[in-house]
N, C-alpha and C positions, 0 to 999 in steps of 0.2 A: 463654120463662118459662111456668111452669104456675101457675095460680091455684087454691089449695085452701083449704078451711075446716077448721080444727082446733079442736075444742071451742068452736065458735062464732065464732072469730076468723079473718079472712082473711089468707093469707100467699102469698108467691110463691117458687118454687124452680125451679132449672134442671131441664130434662128429664133423666130417667134416675135421679133421686134416689129412693131407697126411702123408704117411710113411716117406718121406724125412724130413718134418718139425718136426715130432716126433723124428727122429734120431738126427737132429740138436739141438733140445731142450735138448737132453741128452748129447751133446758133442760128439756124434758118427759121424765121418766124412766119407762120401762116396763121390766119385767124381761126379760132376754134372755140366758139363761145359755149358749146355744150360739153367741152372736154374738161375732165378733171382726172389726173393720174390715179386717184384713189378709186375711180369708178370704171365699170365696164363701158366701153364706147358704144354709142348708139347712133352717131351721125345724124342727130336731130337738126342741127343748125345748117349743115352742109356748106359751111364756110371754109372748111379745110380741104376743099377739092384740089387735086393735082392732076397733071396729065401724064399718063404712062405711054411710052412709045409703043405703037402697035395696038393699043386699046381703042375700042370704038368710041368710048366716051370717057370723060373725067371720072375719077374715083375719089371717095372720101378717104383722107389719109389716116384718120383716127382709128378706123376699124378694118383697114386693109393691111394684112401682114406683108412684110418684104418677102420676095422670092428671088432666087439666084438669077442674076443677069438683068434685073429690073432696071429700066431707064426712066428716070423721074424728072419732070420739069415742074417747077413750083410757081413761077411768076411770069408766065407768058401773058400776052395781052388778052388772049381768049379766056384764060383762067381768071385774070383779074376782073374781067367784065362779068364772068359767071358768078364770082363771089359777090359782086355788087348787086346782081340780080337776086341772088339768094338772100342777101341782107334786106333788100327791098321787100321781099316776101315776108321776112320776119317782122318787118316794121308795119305790115298791113294792119295788124290788130290795133296799132297805136295811131291810126290815121283818123283825125277829125278835121277834115278839110285839107290838111297837109300833114306830112310826116312830123312826128314829134321830135325826132332827132335827125341830124344831117348825116347822110351816108359818108360825107367827107370826114366825119369824126371817127371812123373806123379805118385806120391806115391799111393799105394793101399789104404792108409788110407784117401785119398781124397785130392783135391786141388781146390782152388778157381779159379785159372786161369793159363794160360800158358804164361803170359807176360814176364817172365824171362827165358823162354825156347828159345834156338837158333833154328831158322827155316831155317837157311842156307842163300844162296845169295838172295838179294833183286831183284825182277823182276820189272824193271823200268816201264813197261807198266801197272803195277798194283799199282803204287804209285800215290798219289794225294797230293800235298803240297800247294794247292791253298788257303786254308782257313787260316786266321791268327791265329786261336786257335787250330785247329784240324788237325792232320796228319793222312793220310789214306795210309795203306800198305796192300792191299788185298792178297798179297802173304802169309800173316799170317792167313787168314780167314779159319775157319773150318766148315763153314755153320751151326753154331748154331742158327742163325737168331735172336739173342738177339737184335742186332741193329735195325733190321726191326720191331721187335715186340715192343720195347720200344718207337720207333718213332710213331707207330700206336696206341698202347694201352694206353700210358701215355700222350705224347705230342699231338697226333692226327694230325701230320703233314704229314705223309706218304711220307717222303722224300727219304727213302731207299726202293729200289725195288729188288725183286728176279727175275732175268732173266734166262730163259732156265731151263732145268731139268737135273737130273742125274749128270754125270761127267762134263757137260757143265754149271752147275749152277754157276751164278755169282751174287754178290750183288753190285748194283751200285746206284748212286744218281738218282732221278727221272728226272733230266735234261739229263741223258744219257752221261753227260760230267763230269764236276768237281763238288765237293761238294759246292764250292762257287757259282756256277751258278744254283744250285738246289733251291728247295723251303725250304731248311733247315733254321731254325730260330736260330741255334747256341746254343741250350739249353745244348748240351754236353751229353745228355742221352746216345747216342750210344757209346761215348768214355767211359762213366762211367760203362756201362754194359759189354763192350767187354772183353772176357776172355783171349784174345791172344795178344793184342796190335795191331791188324789190324787197329783199330781206336783208337787214343791215343791223349791225351792232349800234345800240343807242349811244354808247360811250363816245364813238367818233363823231356822232352828230353833235353831242354836247361839247366835247373838248377838242375836236379837230382830229385830222389824220396824224398818225405817228410821223415823227421826223427822224427817229432812230429805232433800230431793231436790235435786240440782244437775245441770244439763245441761252436758255437756262433750263432748269428742271423744276417740275411742279412742287409746291410746298405742302401738298395735301397727302393723299394716301401713299402706300408703299409700292404702287405700281411703277412710279418713276417716269411719268410722261415728260417728254421734252417739248418745250414751247418756245415760241418767239414772242418776246415782250416788246410791244410798241410803246414808245414814250414820246412825250412832247412837253417841253418846259418843265422837266424833272417830275413829270407825273405819268403814271401808267394810264394809257388811254385805250389800249386794246391788246388782247392776247390771242395769238393764233397757234395752232399746233405746228410743230416742225414736221414737214412732209416726209422727211427721210429718217425719222426717229425709229430706232430699233423696236421700242416697246409699243408706242401708240400709233405708229403708221399714219401720221397725219390726222389724228383725232384727239379730242379732249372731252372731258365731262363738264358739267355746269360749274363745278368748283374751280377746276383748273383754268377754264376759259374766262369766267366772269367774276369769280369771288376774289378780286384783288384789291378792292378799294379800302380794305382795312388799313392799308399803309397810310391813308389820309384821315383815319378816324379822329374825331375831335377829342376823344379821351385817351389818345395815345400818350404815354409818358415819354418825354424827350429829355428830361434832366434828372440826374441822380437825386435821391431823397433819403433823409434820415427821419425816423419817427421819434419824436420827443414828447413825453407826456400825452401820448395817444394821438398826436397830430403829425402829419407828414410835412416836412420842411425841405424845400429845394436847397441843395448844396452843390458845391463844385465837385468835380471828379476827384480831385486831390483829397478833399474832406471825406468823401464817401469811401474811397479806397483805404485811407488811413484809419478811419473808424472801423471798417471791416477787418483790417489786418490786426489792429489792436485787440479787438474782441476775440478773434480766432486764436491769437497767440496767448491771450489771457486764459481762455478756456482750455486749450491744449496743455498749457503749463500746469494749470490747477488740477484738471481732471484726467489728463492723459490724452494722447492723440485719438484714441478710439472713442472719445466723447463727442467727436465731430463727424458729420456725414455729408457727403456730396451727392447730388442727384444730377446726372447728365440729362440732355434733352433730345427727344426723338425729332424735334423740329430743328435742332442745330445741325451743323455740318459734321462730317467725320472728323475734321480738324478740331472743331470745338470740343467734341466729346473725347477725343484723344487727350487733349490738354486737361480736361476736367478730371479724368482718372489719373493722369500723371500728377496733377496738383495734389489730389488726395494722397497719393502714395509717396511722392517725393517731398512736397512741402509740409503736409500734415503728418505723414508717417502712418497712414491708416489704409486699410482695404475696405473701409466703409464707403463704398461708391456703388451706385446703381442707376437705373433709368426706368422708364415706363414699360420696357419689355417685361418687367417683373409682373405687371398686371395684364399682360396680353399673351405674347408668344414665348415666354420663358419655358412653358411646358413643351412646345414644339422643339425648341433648341435642345432641351435636355433629353427628350425622348429620342430624337433623331441622332443626336451625338452618341447616346448610349447604344443604339442598335446599328447605326450605319457609319458612325465615326465622324460625321459632320453634321452639325446642328443647323442646317439651312436647306433651302429648297433644292431638290435634286435636279430640276429641269428648268427650261426657259419658257417664257411666254410664247415664243415662236413655235413651241411644240403643240400649242393649241390647234394649229392648222394640220398637224400630223396625227393627232389622236383620233382613234375610232370610237372611243368611249370616254365618258367623264363621270367621276364620282365626286360630287360636291357635298361637303360635310360641314354644317354649321357656318355657312358663308352665303350671304345674300349678295352675290357678286355684282349684279347689275345695279345695285344701289351703293354698296360700300367700296367696290373696286370696278367702277362702271366700264372702263376701257377693256379690262379682261373679261368682264361679264358680257359685253357686246361681242367680243371675239368668240366666246364660248357659244353664245346664242347663234351667231352666224354659222359656226361649225355644226351645230345641231340642226339648223335649217338645211344644211347641205347633206345631212344624213347620219351624223355621228350620234351614238347612243348617249343618253343622259340619265343618271341616277341622282336624285336630290334627296338629301337627308336633312330635314329641318322640321321643327315643330309646326311651323307656319307654312301656308301655301305662298311662298315667295314667288316673284315673277317667273323665275326659271323653272319652278315646279310645274307651271302650265305647259312648258315645252318638254317635260321629262317623260321618259318611258316608264320610270318608276319613281314615285314620291313616297318616301318613308317618313310619315309625320309622327316621329317618335315622341314619347312623353319626355319633357325636359329632365335632364339628369340621368338618362338611361343610355348614354353613348356606349359605354363598355359592354353591357350585355347585348346590345344590338350588333355591334361589330363582331363580338364573339359568335353570335348566331350566324352572321354571314360567313365567318371563317368555318364554322361547323358545317354549313351547307356545302361549302367548297370542298371540305374534306370528305363528307359523306357521299357527295355526288361525283367525287374524283375529278374535280375541275381544276386541281392544282397542276403546276408545271413541274413534272417529274425531273427534268434535266436541271432546272434551276435549283430545286431542293437538293438534288444529289451533289451539285458542284459548288453551290454558293451559300447554302443555308445550313445552320446548325440547330440542334434541338428538335428535329422533325418528329422523331418517335415519341418523345415525351409530350410534345405539343398535340399530336394526334389523340393521345389518350385523354389529355386534359380537355380539349375543345369539344369532344363528343358530349360533354355534359351540358352544352349550351345550344341545344337544338332550337331551331326557329319556332317550333311548336311550343316548346317549354318557355321560351322568352317572349312569345307574342303578346300575351295578355299583360305581362309586366311592362313591356316597352310601349304598349298601345298600338302595335302594328300587326297586320295580317301576316301569318307565317308564310303564306304563298308569295306575298310581295317581297319578303326577305329573301326567299329562295330565288325569286326572279331577279332581284338586284344582284345577288351573288353570281348568278349565271351570266348576266350581262357584263359585269365587271371582269369576270374571268375569261369570257369568250370574245369580248370586243377589244382585241389587242391591236395596237397598244392602247391602254386605258390610263388616263391621267387623273390623279386625285388632287383636288384643291380643298383646303380646309381653313376655317376661320375661327373666331373666338367662341362660336357656339360649340367648338370642340375643346377649347383650352381653359375657359373660365369656369371650371367646375372643380370639385374636390378631387376628381380623378382626371384632371386635364392632361397631365403628363402620360398617365397610363392609357387614356383614350387615344392619344396620338400613337402610342406604341401599338395599340390594336389596329390602327390604320396601316402602320408599317408592316404588321403581320400580314395583312391582306395583300399588300404589294409583293412581299416576299413569297407568299404562297402561290401567287399567280404569275410570277415573273415580270410584273409590271414595274420594272425599275432598270436603270442602266442603259436605257435606249430612248431615242427621241419619241415624244408623244406619250410618255409614261411618268412614273415617279410619284413622290409625295411632296406636295408644295404648299406650304403655309402662305396665305395671303396676309401680308403685314398691314397693319392699320395706319401707321403714320409714315410720313415721307422718309424718315431716317431712323425708324426704330430698329431696323436690321443693323444699320451702321453704328448706332449709339452703343448697343451691346457689344458688337463685334470690335469696336475700338477699345473696349476694356472697361466700360461703365457697367461692371459686373463684379461683385465682391470676390468671387473665386477664380476669375479668369482675367488674363491680361489681353492686350490687343491680339486679334487673331483667334480669340476664344481658346487660347491655350491656358492650361492651369498655371497657377503661380509656381508650383514646383517645376513644371516642364519649361517654363519660359524665363525663370528667374535669372539664370546666368547671362543669357543674351541681353535681356533688358538692363541689367546692372552694367553691362559693358557699354551699351549704347548710351544709357542715361548718365553714366559715371556717378551713380547714386544707388543706395541700397533700396531693395524692394521689401516692404514690411512682410513679415511672415505670419503675423497674427491673423486669425480668422476674421474676415470682414462680415459686416451685417448687410443683408439686402434691405430694400426699402421698407418692407413690412416689419422686419426685425428692428430697424431703426425707430419706427414709430412705437413698437413695443418697449424699446429701451428708453425712449423719451418719456413714456408713461411711467416707467419704473424709476426714472430719475438718473439713469446712467448715461443717457445721450443728452448733451447740453446745447449743441449748435447744429444747424442744418443750412446748407447752401443749396437752394432749389433753383436750377437753371431751366427755364422754359417748361416748367412742370407744375401744374396747379393741383397739388396733392389733395388739398382741402376739398375741392369740388369733385375730383374724379376717383378718389379712393372709396372703398366700400365702408359701410358702417360709419357714416359721417360723424355721428356724435362722438364715437370713440376716437376717430381721426382728429377731430378738432381738439379734444381734450389732450391728446398726445402732443399736437403742435403747440398748444398753449403752455405746455409744461417746459418747453425749450427756453433757454436763457437768451438765445441769439439766433435770428433767422435772416439770412440773406435771400432776397427774392430778385431774380434776374429775368426780366420778361419785357414784353412790349406794352402790357396793360396791367393795371392794378388788379391782380387776380384775388381769389378768395384766400390764398395763403397770406398774401400781403395784408388783406383786410383783417384776417384773424390774428396774425401774430408777427407780421413782418417788422424787422428792426431797421433794415436798410433796403432801398430799392435801387437796382442798377438797370437802367433802360438799354435795350438792345436793338440792333438793326434787324430788319426782316431778311429773309433769304433773297428778296429782290434787291437788297442794298448791301450785299457782301459777296465775297468770292469763296470758293471751296468745293466740296464734293458731297454728294449723297450716295447711299447704297440702297438699292431697291430690293424687292422681295425675291428676285431671281439672282441675287448676288452680283448685280451689275453696279459698278462704281461709275458715276456720271458727274459732269461738271455743273457747278452752280456759279452763275456769273452776275456781276453787279449791273443792274439796269438803271437804277436811280440813286441819287445821293441819300444817305441816311438823314432823317430829320433831326434838327436840334443838336443835342450833344450825345445822341445815341451812338453806341459802339458795337462792333461785332463781338460775339462771346469770347472768341480767342484773344482779342485785345484786352478785354477785361480780366481774363484769367492771368494773362502775362503781367498786367499792371499789379494785380494783387500778389502774385508770386514775388515780384520785385519788392513790393512793400513789406513782404514777410522775410526778406533777406535771401531769397533763392533765385536771384536774377540770372545767374549763370546757367540754370537749367531751363530757362524760358526765354532765351534770347532769340526770339523769332520776329521777323518783320513782314511776313506774308503767309497766307495759308499754304502756298506751295512749299515754303521752307518747312512748315510743320509736316506736310505730306511726305517730304523726303525722309524725315525721321520715322514716320509711320512705315515707310517701305523698308527701312533698316531693321525694324523689329518684327515685321510681319512677312514671313517668308512666302506665304501663299499669295501675297499681293505685291511682291517686290517688282514685278514687271509692269505694274500700272503706274505710268508717269503722267504728269499733266500734259506733256507734249502729245502722248498717245491719246489722251482723252479729248484732245481737240478734234479728233476725227471720230468721236463717238465713244459710248461707254464700253467698259470691259468687264467680263465676269471672272471672278476668282474661282478656283485657283488660277493664278497667272504668275508663275514664279520667275519668269525672265522677260526681258524687254523684247525678245523675239517670239514670245509665246502668244498665241492668239486669244487666250482666255478659254475657259471651260464652260461649254453650254450644257453638258450632261454629266452628272456625277455618277460614280460607281459603275462605270461601263465594264471594267474588268476586275476591279477589286474594291475593297472598302478601306477607308482611312485607317481603321483599327484592325485590319486583317483580311484574309481571303474570304471569310464567311461572316454572315450576319446572323445573329441569334433570333429565333422566334421567342416571344415573351408570353408566358402564361399569366394572364391578368385575371385575378378574381375581382368580383364586383363589390364596391362599397357604396351603399346608398347614401344620398344626401339626407341631412336632418331637416331640410326645408320641405316638409310634407304638408299636404292639406289637412284640415281639421274643420270641425263645425265653426270654430272661431275664425279660421283663416281658410276659406274654401276655394280660393283661386291660386293658381300658380302664375307668377309674373316673370316674364323674360324682359331683359333690358338691352338697349343698343342704340345705334344711330340710324339716321335716315339719309336719303340722297342729298338733300339740300343743305344739311348742316354737318358739321365736322367736330367730333369729340366734344370738348367743353364749350364750343361755339366761340372761342377766343377770336378767331378770324372771321368765320362765316356770318356770325350774328352782327358783324359790323359792316356788312355789305347788303346789297339788295336781295340776297338769298333769304334774308329775314322776311321779305314779302312773300317769297315762295313757300316758306315754312316758318311761320311766326312764333310757334309755341310748341313746347313738349306736349305730348298727348298720351292718353291711356287708350290703347286699342282694345276693343272688346267685340266678342261675337254678338250678332243680333239677338240670339236667344237669351244671352245673359243680360243684355241691355233691357229687353222686355221684362225679364224676370225681376230686375231691380227697379223697374219703372223709371228708367233714365231716358234722356234725350241726347241727340247729337250735340256736342259742344257744351253740355252741362258739366259744371265743375263738381268733382266728387272728391271725397277724402279717401285716400288709399293708405291702409295701415298694415304694417308687418309686425313681427315680434321685436323689431329693432327701431321703429320710428314711423312717421307718417308724412305724407305729402298731399298736396291738392293739385289735381290735374283735370283738364277738360277731356271728356269722353269722345272718342272717335269710333264710329261703328264700322267694322271691317268684316265683310262677309267671309273672308278666308280664315278668320280666327276660329279656333276650336272652342266650343263651350267649355267653361271651366279654366281657360287659359287667357292670359292678357299679356300685353306688351306695352312698354313705355320707352320713350326716348329720354335722354339725359343732358341735353345740350345747353340748358340755361341754369344759372344760379337761382333764378326765380323758382323753378320747380325743385331743384336740389334733390334729384331722384335717389342719390346714394344715402339719403336718410333712411331708405327702406332696406338696402342690402345689408347682409350680415357679416359676421366675423369669420365664416368658414373659409378654409384655404386648401389649395392643392397640397397633398402630403409630402411632395418631393421638392417643389420649388416655391411653394407658398403663394402662388397666384390666387387671388381672391375668387370666390364663387359669385360672380355677377349674374349668371344666366338662369338662376332659379331661386325664387323667394316666394314663400307662401304669404298671401295677403287677403284682406277683406276690403270690400269696396262699399262705401256708405254715401248716401245723399248728404249734402251739407245741411246743417241745422237750419240755416237761413233759407226759407222757402222761396225767397226771391233771388236764389243763387244766380250769378251772372251767367248768361249764355254767350260764349265767344266762339268764333270760327276755329275749328280744330286745325285747319290749315287752309291757306289760300290756294295752294297748288300741290298736287300729288302726282307722282309718276304714274304711268298707266296701270301698274299693278295695284295701285292704291295701298301698297304695303310699305312698311318701313323695315329697316334692318334690325336683326336681333343680335348681330355678331360683329362687334368692333371694340376697339380700345375705349375705355372711359377716359 
């Protein structure tokens, strides 16, 4: 500790603390307009000057570290006058006859910003109103460079540039034109940090500044960013990142920061409805609940409890999903319960549980800064998980090694030491080839294999059949690059693996993840910070929904029914059904065959997002009764809904989410739910009561539900709402004095002292090209839209990415005599869709990519029935297609998109 004197009082601080941070910790304010705790200090504004006893001149507090014995004075008359002089110099650029703002408007005690200060007349030539979310008025700029630095140091986008020097200095977008035309990815970091309002959120200009702030967790991807929600008159008017958040470290992406206005969408359903004679009719909650209970009881009595299925929601809270699976098991008496993890990371959970004993990420996002190498497999992180992607990018810019395995040249591939652009569907042979190189070149970790791994001898013999040279042509990659990637991963320790749905949504998705685990076991890249195997989850609570028990074979905590039955029956005071439950894909099969009669779909648009849309629709239409619980009238409701139950968004309720790194975090109510909408847990309790099971669902708050979760989930028993007030906790956290677990498998595995190496043979997809279907199509989402577009398409993100597109290589576009934006017919063996063409130079000839965010495009009419052989996850990531010009020679030309991220690429790996 360092002992220093500040204004005559003695204090102690840890070594490395700057003077400014020390002053701030004591509540002593000094002006520091160029300071942002997220950025490296540069002392540009020189307003934070302080006097040091014995020093010849004042020093800037932001970039001067404390030293032992320092004697600091913060508000002498000389220092106050110097600050005013420095501020006058800052104002020089804004002088047109007289200063545009009064120096009296910056108090000597310090000010965070000048946003409320009048700068005088606006200069139209310095205005830029092109962006749907961000207003730029550089007549208010004071050259603090915070916008430039946050874009460079945090986002890594380099979208803002400093042009010229001295009085001619200007900050402009890298396009040299408007912000919308630049490489900006709309994260809003520049608007968040700007101290003057030169760059500002349009929402507060339109609706006013917030009068209340609420801390909560983002409703989009599984990264789990914490945010501050600013509200005014029961409307969200601004969202800012929580500066002290574990995950996002004071940063957000475009969706978390700006895509919130779906809460006010004109087509939001706010009253329950029943469909009669094909028409939706508004009814009271009492009528809707009674109608639902009557039909569920009728069907269960007539056809048995296993004729009904329940689907939990990856957008719902842990508490919502816990009650959904409890309802299925206690009220209906069936294990027919699932969630959308089935179509995304069920292969990750199954593979990692089988090999490591725990089906979840092994490490924490904070390990990104400790890793010396990264292996990214089937994940376009800068678009699908932008905050993690930005952290990886910054680590690579600092010198970490990067291997990217993806069919397309995604943005991070441009930063990679090795990019393996494999042929879609060849994950298993590629990873086996990397393992072979590690074995052949003796890059394996002998101590780890000896002490913590089993099956080594058998694996060596097996894997030698997958030499990089033998696999190269089949996978479409150079054998030398495969060996280079193997060396980098084995030697750049610790190396951290992240994977996405480009790994899991294949017929060998589970086995592909097993191959990744093999690589970690071979090289010892597990059980330590900066290493491990880490699935990047697609939706905000897809990790939690499955972990809470929305899984036919597992109860809360991902324990099997046989393992957990005794404890659950004791806590529930009810029997747990022993019949084998159906997962979501099996439910649809059963509906098609006639044995499944009713479905309750909570926050899950199966009709739009499931593959092989024609067959999915037929299955749904075969059902006798369908409850749809959502915010909007989705495609399930349109196709076959019987009753619609309107729900509150995550901004309108309390609870918890669980992110990709096993972190449980609080969700807090920021605004009142509109109309008669209710939280999911309230609706589930209402329906349970109507079905005569009130005693098992006597809950009055999400915290009460969570207390029951703690009682049945041993690994989460130590996570209380009280503890979560101070930040999220990662399970396992078995006791209230346990700090949570940041790294799994440090000394042993959940299922024993050793983890087995798996010998995985390759099974090729049936989706192969032919003269009739000469292109391979990959599917996924993009930065500006999210999954089925339920939320983002009802915000100004629709202006940034207005339509689904078909991305094609320039060579293929020329070959087919197509134009940018031309609508084409895309046909597969399963169906057809019409999409506008987008020319992407990074696409490989013979391969294409399409997004699936709108019902207008309905991309899943193309995807087929193939499924992973172990967990039945659909094969979304490869389908053979042909591309045809529309018969109408006057086919409409539309913009493929109004705004693209700097990579001009979209993601191929995410949940549908």
